[in-house]
N, C-alpha and C positions, 0 to 999 in steps of 0.2 A: 503493500501497499503504500501512495505517495500522496504525501500534502503539498499544496504549490499554493504559494500564497503570492499575489499579486494587487499592487495598488495602481490606481487611476485617477484622475480629475474629468470631474465636468464641471466645466467653467458655466457662470452663468444658470443654475441650472433652474428649469421651471418647478417649485415645488410640487406634492402632491398635496392635496385639501380634500376634504368632501365636498366642497364647491367646486373645485377645480381638480378632478384626482388625475394628474400628470403621471404616467408611466413612461419607464424606459425600457431598453433590451438589452442584457448583457450575453452577446455570443462566445462561448467556451468551446475549443477545438483543441483536440488531442493529434499531434503531429507525430512522426516516426518519419524522419529524413524530410522526404520531401511529397510523402504521404498523408493525407489528412484520414483521421481517424472519425471517433468518436465527433460530435457536436451537439452541443447542445444550448437553448437560449432562454435565457433567466429572464421573466419580469421583474420589473424592483421601481419603487419608486423613492425619490428623497424628500425628507421629511423632518422634522423635529418636535418634539412635545415635550410635557410636563405635567406633573400633577404636584400640586402643592396643598401641603395642609391646612393655607387659611384662603387659597383664591382658587383651588379647585382646577379645574384643567384648562390647558394651552395646548393650541397646535399651532406649530410655526410662529411661535409667538404671540398669538392673538387669543384673547382668550374666548372659551367655548364650553357651553353644558355639553354635555354627551346625551341627547335624545335619545333613547334606544330602547329596543324591544327585543326578549328573549322568542326562540322561536323551536317549538319540536323538528323534526327534519321530513314530516312525512307532508306531501303535498295533497290532501284530500282528497278528493275520488280518483286521483292518480295513486294512491299509496304511499309507500316507503320508497321504492326506485327513484332513483335521483332522474330529475328531468331537468336538463340547463333552461330551456324556454319558461316552463314553469318556475323554477326557482329565481330566472330574471322578472317575470310578472310578478312573483311576489313582492320583490324589491322595489319595482319600480311603482307600486300602490303605497309602500311607505315612505320611498322617495318622497313622491307627492305629498304625501301629509307631513312632513319636516321631518321625519326621523332620519339619522344621522348612525346610528349605531345598530349591531347586531351581535347579540349573546349568543355561541352556539350550544345550549341548552341540551344535552348535557354531557356531550362526547365529542370526539374533535370532529369536525364536520368534512364533506363533500368538497373536496378539491373544487368543484366547479363554483361552490356558492364563496370561496374565498377570491376566486378570479373576478367575480362578478362586484365583490364587495371593492376589490382594487379598482375595476372601472370603473363603476358608478359611484364612488364615494362613500364607503360606510365606515366609521373605525368599529374595529372587531375586540369582542375577548374571547380568545380560544380556550376551550373548556376542554381537560380531560377525562376526570371521574366524578361520576354520579356516588361512586360508595370506594370506601379502601377496606379493610379488614373487617370492617361491621358490616355485618348485613342490612338492608334494606327489606329485600324479598329473599326466599328460601334458594330463588337458584340465581342468583345475582352476582356481578362482578368480583364481591367478597370471595368467592369461592379460588378466582384467580390472583387474585392483588398481588400476594407472596409472590409468586413465581413470575409474572407478567408487568407487573407496573414500571417497572423502569425500561423495559423493551419498548411498552407501549408509549410511555412517556419521551423517552428519548426519538422515537419515530415520530412524534405529531411534531416534536418540536424542529427536527431535523428537515422534514417534508415542509413545515408553514413559514419557516424564519421568514424567507426572503419576500412576505408579502407585508406593502408597506400598509393593508390597512389592520391590519395587527397591531394591537397599543398595548393589550392584557394578556398576560397568562392565565390561567386558571385549573387550580389541582385541585378542584373539589368544591360539589353541590352539596350543602345542607349536610356534612360530612358526620356522620355518629360518635367518630373520637373526640369532638368538640365537647362532649357533655361533661364524661364521667372525671370530677375534681380526684377521685379514687385511681383512676388509671390516667397515667398520663404520657401513654405511648402515641398518644395525638398528635404531643409536643415533638416527640422523635421524630414520627413519619413527615411532618411538616418539614423538618429541619431537611430529610430527607430528599423530600418530591422538590423543593424550592432548589435544593444544591444540583439535582438533576439538571432541572430547568438554565441555572445558573452555568452550570458547564459547558452549555450549548450556546445559549444568548443573555447576553449581560444588559440587551440593551432595552428593555422591556421589562415593566413592572411586574410583579406577580402577586397573586392574592388566593385568598377560598372563599368562595360563596358563605358566608356565616350565617346561618338560621338563632343562633345565641348571642346576640349583643352585649354579653358582661364581660367585664374585665376578665374573670375567673374561665373566660372559654381557654380550652386546651390549644388551640388552634393558636390563636391571637397571643398566646402566652408564651409561643415558642418563641417568637420575637425574628421570625425569619421571614414576615408577610412584608412587602415593601407597602401596600396599600390593605387597609380592609375593606372588605367590600360585603355589608350585611344583605338577609334577606328579608324584607318586610321591617318591623321595630320600629317604623313611620314615626310610631309616638315618643320616641326617644329619641330622635335627631337630634334635640335641643340640648340631650346630653351630654352631645359625643365629643365636644371639645373637653370635656370635665373629666369624661372616662378614660377617654384617652389622647391627653393632650402632646400637640406637635403631629400628630398623626395624619394621612392623606385619607378620604373616604370617597366610597360611592356609593350608588345603593343597587349593588348586583344583582339583586331582584325585587321587584316593587309592584303594588297595586292588588292584582288580582281580585279586579272588578269581574262582574257577572251581567251580561247581557242577551239576550235574544234579539237578534233584529228585528222588528217591526214592530215589537211585541210594547204596551207602554201599562203598568199600573199607577194609577193615581190616591193618596197627593203625591207628587212627586219630589216634595223637597222630606220626606220621612224617610230615613236612613235604615236598611236592614241591611243585617250580618247573617248571612245562609250561609250552611247550619249557625246556631250561635255558639260553636265552638265544633273546633274539626273533629273530636273522639267522639260527640253523640250521634246518636240518629236525627237525621232529618223530615220531622213530620208535618210541614209545615208547607208552605211554597204555593203554586200553582196548581190545580188539578192536572194540566196538560203539559206540565212540566217547563211552562216559560219562566221568562225573568224578564225584568222590565225592561227598556232600553233608555231610560232615562239618567243613565248613570247614580241610582241611587239604592245599588246592591253592592255588596264584596263579601269575598269569605271573609270568618272571623280573624283569619291572621293579618289579613292583608286592608285596604281601604280603597275608598271610589276612586276614581280618575280624577276627581277635580281633588281632592285630598291631598292626594300623592304628588301632585304637578304644584301645587300650591306651596308644597315643605321644599321642594327641590328647585323651584324658583328663588324661595326667601333666605336659604340659606348658601353663601357663597363657596363656604367650605367642603358640601356636597358637589362632586366633580359632574354628578350625572347619574341618570337612572336608566335602568333597563326593564322595562313593562313584562309584567307577564300577563298576555302575550300579544304580540302583534295579529296573528292569526289564531282562531278555533283547531285543534287539533284532535285528531280519532284517541279517544280515551279520557278520563280523568272528567265524567260528566260531574263535577260540583255544581249544586249543592244535591243533585239528583243520581238515584239510580236506574236502573234497567225503566224504561228501554229508552232513555238515554244513553247516548254512547258516542259523543262525544263533548267537547270541552266547551264553557260558555264565556273563557277568560280574554277572547280573542277581538281587537280593536274592527277586526274583520272577519267575518263568518265564514265556515270551512271552505267556499266557495270563491271567498274571496271579496265577497260583497260589502263594503266598510257600513259598519254600526253607525248610529249618530254622533257617536264619542268622537271619531274619528276627526268631525268636521272643529270638536273643540280644541284638537291636537293641531290641525292644520291653521287654525285662526291664531295659536299661540307661538309655533315653532316655522313660519313662511311669511313671508312678504307678499306670500299672493292676497288679493283681496278675499275675504269668507262672509258669507252671510248665510246660514243653513237654518232653517226653521222645521219645527217637527210637534207632534208628530202629524201622521196622515189626517183628514179629516173627514171621517165616517164616523159617526158616534150616535145615540140614542137624543133626540131634539130635545133640549132643557137640561141635558148632563153638560157638569160641570170640568171643565178640559183644561189643564195645563199647557200651555205655552210657552215651548223653549227656542233661543236661540244661539246659536253660536258667531259668534263673527269680531271681526277687527275692524270693524267703523266705530265712528265717535259716539254716534246714535242710531237707533233704529225705531222705527215708527211702524205700527201694524196696524192695519188694517182689516176689519170683516166686513165683508159684500160693499166695501165702499167707507163704510165708517170708521174713523179713528180709534183704535184702541188704547192708545196714550205712546209718549217716547219714552224708551228706556235708554239707561247709559250705564255701562259696567265701570264700577266705583270702586275702590279699594284693590282688592285680591278675587274679584269676581271673575270666572270664568265662562258664565252665560245669562243671559236676561231671561224673564220670566214674564207671562201674563195671565192671568185666570181668568178662564172666559164661560161662558154659556153657548152652549152648542148650538148652532141651527147651520143650516146646511149652505154651501154656498162656496165662498173664495176667501180665505186668506192670504193675503199679501203684507209681506215685509219690504219697506223701505229702508235701506242702510245708506246713511250718510258719512263723508271723510273727508274734509275740506267742501271743495267744491265737485266733488264725485259725489255718485248715488249707484247702489246696489240694490236690487230685488232678487226677492226670491217668495214665489208661493205655493199652496197646497191646495187643492179644491177637494170636493166632493165628487168621489166618482159613481157612476152607475154601473149597472150589470154589466161583467164582463162580456165582451164582444171580437176581441179578436189579439190575435197574439203579434207580437215581433220581436225579431232575432238583430241582436247588435254584435258583431264580432271586433275583439279587440283590433285584430288585424284582418286585412282582404287582401294581403299576398303575404305566404310563408315559403320556407323553402322545402323544396321538395325531396327532402333527404330522408325521412322516413322517422323524422325526430322530432319535427318543428310542429307546433300547435298554434290552434286558435282558439281564444278562448269564447265562447259567444253567450251573452247575456240571452235571457230567456224573460220578456215583459209581456205579462197578462193588461189588456189593456181596454178602458171602456170605449163606446165608438167615438168618444169625443180625444181619445190620444191619454188618459189621465189612468196611471199605475191604480189597479184595483187592488185596495191593500190587504184584503184579507184571502184573495185570491187564491186556490189551492186545486185547481185545473190541472186533470192529469194531460201531460202535452206528451206526444208523440215525434219520433224524429227518424226520417228516411235522409242518409247519406247515400248518395251517389257519385262517382267520380274517381279521383286519385287521392284517396282517403280512405279514414275511418275514425269512428268514435271511441274517442281513448275514455271517456269517463263521463259523467251525466252529475249533478248535484243542485241543492238546493239550498243551502247553507240551514236547514235543519238540523236540531243537536237529537231527534226524536226519529227522523223518517229513517227506517230501516229497509229502506229499499235497495235494491244491489248499485252499486257506482259503475260496473257494468253493464250497461243497456241501453235500449234504444225508447227508453220514456223517462219521463219525471214528474212527479206532480211541483206544481207550484209551491213556494211557500210561503207565504207574505206578498205573492202578487211574481216571485221570481223565483228562474232555474236558472240554470248552466246546463252547455252542454258542451263538451272540450272535440275539436277534431283536429284530426293528427295526419300529416302527408303520406302517403304510399311507397316514396323511394323513389318516384319519378313526377316532372312536368306535369302538367296538367289541371283540369276544372273540379272544385269539389264543390257539390251541389246540398246542402241540407235546406230540407223541406220539416216545417213542423205545425203538427195540427190536432187540433182537439176536439171534442166532441162541441157543438153548437158554437164553435169560435172560427171567427176567418184565420184560413190559414197564412203562412208565412214562408218566403222561401228566399236563399241568399246563395251567390256563389262567393269560394274562396280560389283563390290561384295559387297554385304550388308553382314554383318555379326552381 
C-alpha cells in the first residue's frame, strides 16, 4: 500500500454555500511509465464553517441558522430502494420551503443523497448508529456492535469525507449507554468512537444525538464531544448555558409535531399532547385516526412546530434545528396503532404533498412572498371556524364574500394570524400587503366532485428506465375548486414507453397497495408515479373515476 500526499492551490475559489453550492472536481490518475492506469474524479467544495458557544453556526464567515429536517430513507410508495429522482424531488420540496439542512437519521445515507446535498446546497449531519451495545429491539445492531463498529464507522467516514455538504459527524442516536450512572461504559465508548472519526477526519466536529439533557449524561461526561446535540428537551433550552458553560449546542432532533393533511379540529388554539405519555396507551384522538393540521398537536416529548421554531429563533447560541421529520415515513404511526401504518410527523405527507405548516416555515425561512390561508371552506352553516394565515406580509385583511373580517398583523413572536368566523358558503379571500406590494390567496366552498385533473411535476423525463414523473391527481368540482373531502377511487391506465412505479395519497391509514393502477383520493388528492421504460417515447396516463370527467396527459421520455 502506498500513501501519496499532494498539495495544490485553487486561486480565488468560488466558495460552496447553501445558496451557491459551487463544486470542483479533482482528477487522480495512476500512471506506470507512459501508460495511464486507474483514474478517478473526486467532487469537492471549498468552504469554511464554525460553531460558536455564544453565536451559533456560521458558514464562510456569515452567521447562519441551520434550519434542517431529519428524514428516514424510505421514499413513500416507492419503498426503501434508492431512486435518485425521488430523492431529488424530496430535496426540491424542502429547498422551496427554505430548509438548508439534512440529518441522515439514523444510519449512513445513500451516496446519491450526499451527492444531491452537495449540488443543491444542504448542510448534512451524517449519522452512524442507532444503538451501541445496549439493545433497542431484540435483533438490532447491538448484536454486531462489538465486532463491527470500528469497520462500519471507518467505512462511513472514508466514503463520505470529501462531501462539502457534511458539517457534522454523529456517532449515535438516543443511545442507551447515556443513562446509567452506575455503568460508565458509555463514556469509554464515546471516546473510542470519537477517536475513530478524528483519526480519519479532524475537519468536522463530532456529536451524538442525546435525549438525556442532564449534565450527568455518560456520553456528555466523556468530554469527547465537540458539540452537544439534544433530542427534544426544548423546555430546558434556556438552561443550557448554565448546565454546560462554554459548550456549543444544536437541536439535533426537534419538534415531533403531528398532522394529517387536510384535517382540522377546533378550537385551533387548544394544544394537545398525544399520547399524554410515551409509555401510556393512547385511548383518545379521533375515531378515524386523524390528527388536526392546525399545528396544535405534538407527541408528549416534543413540541408543536411553532413552539420549537420560536425557541431556536430566540437563542443565538442554538446553532440550529433538525425537525422530526421532513416527510411522513413508513412505520411509527404515533399516536395511533393499527390501521395507521405510517407516521404523522412530516411537514409533507407520504406522497410529498405539503401540509399547511409547510407554509409557516416558508414564510420564516425564505424571502419569497408567502400568503397561505386555511382551512378549506366546506363546513356546516353557522359552525364556528378558525381561519389561519401563514405569511411574511406586513398585514393581512380577510374578506368573506366581499365583507372585511378585519386586518391582522404579526406582533412579537407570532408565527400565524387567526380569525374566528361563523361559516357561510362562498369565498374567503385574503389580501396581504407588504409596502406597496399586495399578495392574495383564497379558498372557496366546493361543490360536488365533477372532474379529475392530472398535474405532472415534469412533462419530460429521461428515457433511461429509472427517471420518474410524479403526477398529482386532483378531484375538482365543476368550477375547478379542490373538493376537500373527496375520496373517489381513481383508476389509471398507462400506455407507451413507461410503467406505473407507485401510487399514493398521503393518508396514514390507507392500506391499499402502493404497486397498483388505482388509488382513492384522500382529501381531494392522490399521486401516481410514472417511470420510463428504458427507451425514448411517449408515455400517456389516463385517469378515470365513476361519475367524474376523465383526464389524460402525455409525458415524453427522451
